[in-house]
C-alpha positions, 0 to 999 in steps of 0.5 A: 500500500502507498503512503497515507494521505496528508489529509486523512480519510474519515469514517463518519457513522451515525451518532446516538439519536439526537446527537451529531454523527461520529467521525473516526480518522483512518490511516489508509486510503479509502480503497483499503477499506471494505464496506458490507451491509450485513443486515437491514441497517447493520454495516461492517467496515474492514481493512481489505488485506487483513479483514480487521473490522474497524466498525460494525453498527448502524448506518448509513456510513460514509468516507470523507477526506479531512479538510485539515491535515493531521 
């Protein structure tokens, strides 16, 4: 895999009802992650090469690029 971006990838997931969404910085490019819908409103995000699960929970989820470098 190549060097991570200067402006990291963020994983945005729903927050608790009535709360702001949660954002988690990720170390790799978006293409390094796999997203699967595993139930009606259940999503899993894992790393492609290792299958390590980073998130499992309600959706929708989305990937963003941070507006600021970390």
